[in-house]
C-alpha positions in Angstrom: -20.4 105.0 61.6 -20.9 101.6 60.2 -18.1 99.2 60.1 -18.1 97.8 56.5 -15.0 95.4 57.2 -16.9 92.2 57.1 -18.9 93.0 54.1 -15.8 94.2 52.2 -14.0 91.2 53.0 -16.9 88.8 52.1 -17.6 90.6 48.7 -13.9 90.3 47.9 -13.6 86.8 48.7 -16.7 86.0 46.7 -15.5 87.9 43.8 -12.3 86.1 43.9 -13.7 82.8 44.2 -16.2 83.1 41.5 -13.5 84.2 39.0 -11.7 81.0 40.1 -15.0 79.1 39.4 -15.4 80.9 36.0 -11.9 79.6 34.8 -12.3 76.1 36.3 -12.8 74.3 33.0 -9.8 76.0 31.4 -7.4 74.6 34.3 -6.1 71.2 33.5 -5.3 68.9 36.4 -8.4 69.6 38.4 -10.4 66.5 39.1 -14.3 66.4 39.4 -13.9 66.6 43.3 -11.8 69.7 43.0 -14.3 71.2 40.7 -17.2 70.4 43.0 -15.2 71.8 46.0 -14.6 75.2 44.1 -18.4 75.4 43.2 -19.3 74.6 47.0 -16.9 77.4 48.2 -18.6 79.9 45.8 -22.0 78.9 47.1 -20.7 79.2 50.8 -19.1 82.5 50.0 -22.4 83.8 48.6 -24.1 82.8 51.6 -21.6 84.5 53.9 -21.7 87.6 51.7 -25.4 87.7 51.4 -25.7 87.4 55.4 -23.2 90.2 55.9 -25.1 92.4 53.1 -28.6 92.3 54.7 -27.3 92.8 58.2 -25.1 95.8 57.2 -28.1 97.1 55.2 -30.3 96.8 58.4 -27.6 98.9 60.4 -27.5 101.3 57.4 -31.4 101.9 57.5 -31.3 102.4 61.3 -28.2 104.6 61.5 -28.6 106.6 58.3 -32.3 106.9 57.7 -33.4 106.7 61.3 -35.7 103.7 61.0 -36.2 102.2 64.3 -37.6 98.7 65.2 -36.7 97.2 61.9 -37.6 93.3 61.4 -34.7 90.8 62.0 -35.4 89.2 58.6 -33.8 89.8 55.2 -37.0 90.1 52.8 -38.6 92.9 54.9 -35.2 94.8 55.0 -34.8 94.6 51.3 -38.5 95.9 50.9 -37.8 98.9 53.0 -34.4 99.5 51.3 -36.2 99.5 48.0 -38.9 101.9 49.3 -36.2 104.1 50.3 -34.5 104.1 46.8 -31.4 102.0 47.6 -32.0 99.8 44.5 -34.5 99.5 41.9 -35.4 95.7 41.8 -36.8 94.4 45.1 -37.7 91.1 43.5 -34.2 90.3 42.5 -33.0 90.9 46.0 -35.9 88.7 47.3 -34.8 85.9 44.8 -31.3 86.2 46.4 -33.0 85.4 49.7 -34.8 82.5 48.3 -31.6 81.1 46.9 -29.8 81.7 50.1 -32.6 79.9 52.1 -32.6 76.9 49.5 -29.0 76.3 50.0 -28.9 76.4 53.8 -28.6 72.7 54.2 -28.6 71.3 50.8 -26.4 71.6 48.0 -28.3 69.4 45.6 -27.3 69.8 42.1 -30.3 71.9 41.1 -29.9 74.2 44.2 -26.2 74.5 43.6 -26.8 75.3 39.7 -29.5 77.9 40.9 -27.1 79.5 43.2 -24.3 79.6 40.9 -26.5 81.1 38.3 -27.2 84.2 40.2 -23.8 84.9 41.7 -22.6 87.2 39.0 -25.7 89.4 39.2 -25.5 89.1 43.1 -21.9 90.5 43.0 -23.0 93.4 40.7 -25.9 94.3 42.9 -24.1 94.0 46.1 -21.1 96.2 45.0 -23.8 98.8 43.8 -25.6 98.7 46.9 -22.3 98.8 49.1 -21.1 101.8 47.0 -24.5 103.6 47.7 -24.1 102.9 51.6 -20.7 104.0 51.7 -21.5 107.2 49.7 -23.7 108.2 52.8 -21.0 107.8 55.3 -19.6 111.0 56.7 -16.1 111.8 55.4 -13.3 111.9 57.9 -11.0 114.9 57.5 
């Protein structure tokens, strides 16, 4: 049985901080540095959640689909998950990987904007994939 705790926690934190980010312009009293910190927090939470997701997905592919000797890299894991019907758009998952790599050490304005732009879709896709993986878990009686 897969332990989904870290994934659940990271998805929850990302979702909450992204909601906070979406309301930032409506909150008076935030200075530009506060707004930048909230944006950076969303990006960091995306990175954490993305990392938890692909590693959990790898465990899922091994434990539930019996796929041995999987690569230790996200893009091939996403390709294998796609080939096994876990989601419909592998290119979108690969684009999440590209954004994750781009923000590793550089939060330049353009890279930060690109990351923020995909967070909503990532949350939706990650929740759908999480639900699909959880459905396959044996029910404890």
